C-alpha positions as CSV (number, residue, x, y, z in Angstrom):
1,M,-16.0,11.9,24.5
2,L,-12.5,10.6,23.7
3,S,-10.5,12.4,21.1
4,C,-9.2,10.4,18.1
5,A,-5.7,10.4,19.8
6,S,-7.1,9.3,23.1
7,F,-9.2,6.6,21.4
8,A,-6.2,5.3,19.6
9,L,-4.3,5.1,22.9
10,A,-7.1,3.4,24.6
11,Q,-7.1,0.7,21.9
12,T,-3.3,0.1,22.3
13,P,-2.1,-2.2,25.1
14,A,0.5,-0.7,27.4
15,A,4.1,-1.7,26.6
16,D,4.3,-4.0,29.7
17,E,1.0,-5.8,29.0
18,P,1.1,-9.1,27.1
19,A,-0.3,-9.1,23.6
20,P,-3.9,-10.2,23.5
21,A,-4.5,-13.8,22.3
22,G,-6.2,-14.0,18.9
23,D,-9.2,-16.0,17.8
24,P,-8.8,-17.1,14.2
25,V,-12.6,-17.6,13.8
26,L,-13.3,-14.0,14.9
27,G,-10.3,-13.0,12.8
28,Q,-11.8,-14.6,9.7
29,Q,-15.1,-12.7,10.2
30,R,-13.2,-9.3,10.5
31,F,-11.0,-10.2,7.6
32,E,-13.8,-11.0,5.3
33,S,-15.7,-7.9,6.2
34,Q,-12.9,-5.4,6.2
35,C,-9.8,-6.8,4.5
36,A,-11.0,-9.0,1.7
37,L,-11.8,-6.0,-0.6
38,C,-8.1,-5.6,-1.2
39,H,-6.6,-9.0,-0.2
40,G,-9.3,-11.2,-1.7
41,Q,-11.9,-13.2,0.1
42,D,-9.5,-16.1,0.4
43,G,-6.5,-14.0,1.1
44,S,-5.0,-14.8,-2.3
45,G,-4.5,-11.1,-3.2
46,G,-6.1,-8.4,-5.4
47,R,-5.2,-4.7,-5.0
48,G,-3.4,-5.8,-1.9
49,P,-0.7,-8.6,-1.6
50,N,-1.3,-12.3,-1.5
51,L,-1.4,-13.4,2.1
52,R,-1.3,-17.1,1.5
53,R,2.4,-17.4,2.1
54,P,4.4,-18.1,5.2
55,K,6.7,-15.1,4.8
56,L,5.2,-11.6,4.6
57,D,7.3,-8.7,3.5
58,H,6.3,-6.2,6.3
59,A,5.5,-8.8,9.0
60,P,8.4,-11.1,9.8
61,D,6.8,-12.0,13.2
62,D,3.5,-11.9,14.9
63,E,4.1,-8.6,16.7
64,A,5.0,-6.9,13.4
65,L,1.9,-8.4,11.8
66,R,-0.4,-7.0,14.5
67,K,1.3,-3.6,14.1
68,V,0.8,-3.6,10.3
69,I,-2.9,-4.5,10.8
70,A,-3.4,-1.8,13.4
71,D,-1.3,1.0,11.9
72,G,-1.5,0.2,8.2
73,I,1.2,0.9,5.6
74,Q,0.8,4.4,4.2
75,P,-0.3,5.4,1.6
76,E,-1.7,2.1,0.3
77,M,-3.1,0.3,3.4
78,P,-5.1,2.2,6.0
79,G,-4.8,1.3,9.7
80,A,-7.6,-0.7,11.3
81,W,-8.2,1.9,14.0
82,Q,-11.8,0.6,14.4
83,L,-10.6,-2.8,15.7
84,S,-9.9,-3.6,19.3
85,P,-6.5,-5.1,20.3
86,H,-8.2,-8.5,20.5
87,E,-9.7,-8.1,17.1
88,V,-6.4,-7.1,15.6
89,A,-4.7,-10.1,17.2
90,S,-7.5,-12.3,15.9
91,V,-7.1,-11.0,12.3
92,A,-3.3,-11.7,12.7
93,A,-4.0,-15.2,13.9
94,Y,-6.3,-15.8,10.8
95,V,-3.7,-14.4,8.4
96,R,-1.1,-16.8,9.9
97,K,-3.5,-19.6,9.1
98,L,-3.8,-18.4,5.6
99,G,0.0,-18.5,5.4
100,A,-0.1,-22.3,6.0
101,V,-2.5,-22.9,3.1
102,P,-0.7,-24.8,0.2
103,P,0.1,-22.6,-2.8
104,E,-2.6,-22.7,-5.6
105,A,-1.8,-24.9,-8.6
106,V,-0.8,-22.8,-11.6
107,P,-1.5,-24.4,-15.0
108,G,0.6,-23.4,-18.1
109,D,4.1,-23.6,-19.4
110,A,6.2,-20.9,-17.6
111,A,9.2,-21.3,-19.9
112,H,7.0,-20.5,-22.9
113,G,5.4,-17.7,-20.9
114,E,8.9,-16.1,-20.4
115,Q,9.3,-16.1,-24.1
116,I,5.9,-14.4,-24.6
117,Y,7.0,-11.8,-22.0
118,K,10.0,-11.0,-24.1
119,T,8.5,-11.1,-27.5
120,K,5.5,-8.9,-26.5
121,G,7.9,-6.2,-25.2
122,C,6.8,-6.3,-21.6
123,A,10.3,-5.3,-20.5
124,N,9.7,-1.9,-22.1
125,C,7.5,-1.0,-19.1
126,H,8.3,-3.6,-16.4
127,M,11.5,-4.6,-14.7
128,I,12.5,-8.1,-13.5
129,R,15.7,-8.5,-11.5
130,G,17.1,-5.2,-12.8
131,V,16.3,-5.9,-16.4
132,G,13.7,-3.6,-18.2
133,S,12.1,-0.3,-17.6
134,G,10.6,0.9,-14.3
135,F,7.6,2.8,-15.8
136,G,5.2,0.1,-14.8
137,P,5.2,-2.1,-11.6
138,E,8.3,-4.0,-10.7
139,L,7.7,-7.7,-11.2
140,T,10.6,-9.5,-9.6
141,E,8.5,-11.1,-6.9
142,I,5.0,-10.5,-8.3
143,G,4.1,-14.2,-8.0
144,A,4.5,-14.0,-4.2
145,R,2.4,-10.8,-4.0
146,R,-0.5,-11.3,-6.4
147,S,-2.9,-14.2,-7.0
148,V,-3.2,-16.0,-10.4
149,A,-6.6,-14.5,-10.9
150,H,-5.3,-10.9,-10.3
151,L,-2.3,-11.5,-12.7
152,R,-4.7,-12.6,-15.4
153,E,-7.0,-9.7,-14.9
154,S,-4.1,-7.2,-14.9
155,I,-3.1,-8.5,-18.4
156,V,-6.5,-8.5,-20.1
157,A,-8.2,-5.7,-18.1
158,P,-5.5,-3.5,-16.6
159,E,-7.9,-0.7,-15.7
160,A,-9.9,-2.9,-13.4
161,S,-7.5,-2.2,-10.5
162,V,-5.0,0.6,-10.8
163,P,-2.7,1.2,-7.8
164,D,-2.8,4.8,-6.5
165,R,1.0,5.0,-6.8
166,F,0.6,4.4,-10.6
167,M,-2.0,7.2,-11.1
168,L,-2.0,8.4,-14.7
169,V,-2.1,12.2,-15.0
170,E,-2.1,14.7,-17.9
171,A,-0.7,18.2,-17.5
172,V,-1.6,20.9,-20.1
173,T,0.8,23.8,-20.1
174,A,0.0,27.5,-20.7
175,S,1.0,27.0,-24.4
176,G,-1.4,24.1,-24.8
177,A,1.2,21.3,-24.8
178,S,0.1,18.1,-23.2
179,V,2.2,15.8,-21.1
180,R,0.8,12.5,-19.9
181,G,2.5,10.1,-17.5
182,L,2.6,8.7,-14.0
183,R,2.3,11.0,-11.0
184,M,5.6,10.5,-9.1
185,N,5.3,13.3,-6.5
186,E,2.8,15.9,-5.7
187,D,2.3,18.6,-3.1
188,T,0.1,21.7,-2.8
189,F,2.1,23.7,-5.3
190,T,3.9,21.3,-7.6
191,I,3.6,18.0,-9.4
192,Q,6.3,15.7,-10.9
193,I,5.4,13.5,-13.9
194,K,7.3,10.5,-15.4
195,D,6.4,9.8,-19.0
196,A,6.6,6.5,-20.9
197,K,10.2,7.2,-21.9
198,G,11.3,7.5,-18.3
199,Q,11.7,11.3,-18.4
200,F,10.8,13.3,-15.3
201,T,9.2,16.8,-15.6
202,S,8.2,19.0,-12.7
203,Y,5.5,21.7,-13.0
204,R,4.2,24.5,-10.8
205,K,0.5,23.9,-10.7
206,A,-0.1,27.7,-11.0
207,D,1.6,27.7,-14.4
208,L,-0.5,24.9,-15.8
209,K,-3.6,25.5,-17.9
210,E,-5.1,22.3,-16.7
211,L,-4.2,19.2,-14.6
212,R,-6.2,16.1,-15.1
213,K,-6.0,13.1,-12.8
214,L,-7.1,10.1,-14.9
215,R,-8.3,7.9,-12.1
216,G,-9.2,4.4,-13.3
217,K,-7.0,4.7,-16.4
218,S,-3.9,2.7,-17.0
219,P,-1.0,3.3,-19.2
220,M,-0.9,-0.4,-19.9
221,P,-2.9,-1.6,-22.9
222,S,-5.3,-4.6,-22.6
223,Y,-3.9,-7.8,-24.1
224,Q,-7.4,-9.2,-24.5
225,G,-7.4,-10.7,-28.0
226,A,-3.7,-10.0,-28.5
227,L,-2.9,-13.3,-26.8
228,T,-4.4,-16.7,-27.4
229,P,-5.9,-18.4,-24.4
230,E,-2.9,-20.7,-24.3
231,E,-0.4,-17.8,-24.5
232,L,-2.3,-16.0,-21.7
233,T,-2.2,-19.1,-19.5
234,D,1.6,-19.5,-20.1
235,L,2.4,-15.8,-19.4
236,V,0.4,-16.0,-16.2
237,A,2.3,-19.1,-15.2
238,Y,5.6,-17.3,-15.8
239,L,4.6,-14.3,-13.7
240,A,3.2,-16.5,-10.9
241,G,6.5,-18.2,-10.7
242,L,8.4,-14.9,-10.1
243,R,9.3,-15.2,-6.4
244,S,12.2,-14.7,-4.1
245,K,14.8,-17.3,-4.3
246,S,15.7,-17.0,-0.6
């Protein structure tokens, strides 16, 4: 029986071998069964980035794209060790086809949406082009990385999909004081927490009375009911338009 390492080597073509040709039809089948949970059934994004764009941040060329699919991007995207080189190439070929799909139409008034972003105090937690706070996700290119549907869901139901890198935790000290914030770093013995004011605090786990990991909880409140349907549509239009100018 092959060890995991031997199996991985067996699945990787030798350096002097040409990359296997991909079959987009097979790639679509593998994508829908194993990638769509994060990237959306149509590749428009969800927990993972929107793939319906010609330029992908971690895959400037086909070789890099196949490597990303095979190896993953830790800690967020696992590697597809279960796929053969031909299947990896096929998924890559299908993803490239997704990149040629015209961008989805976005209704709403983006200029009005920008004003809503400002008046609702979104910059207190988010940053756009260096302006705002970095407590929540950075939004400078969010329109290129997330679908319209995901952006809308993130506003009205932020706890529906919380990225692991924004895990909310609560530390209770020996004196009974409670500190809640984002887990920034953690190892076997220590944890570092960033609170809503941007302050960092490090704790030795052995000194804590309790450490709660609030999985599925988001520090962002739901704006369901706080925005009219028109305001929500305009805010989503603004966020969807945040893309690289290059």
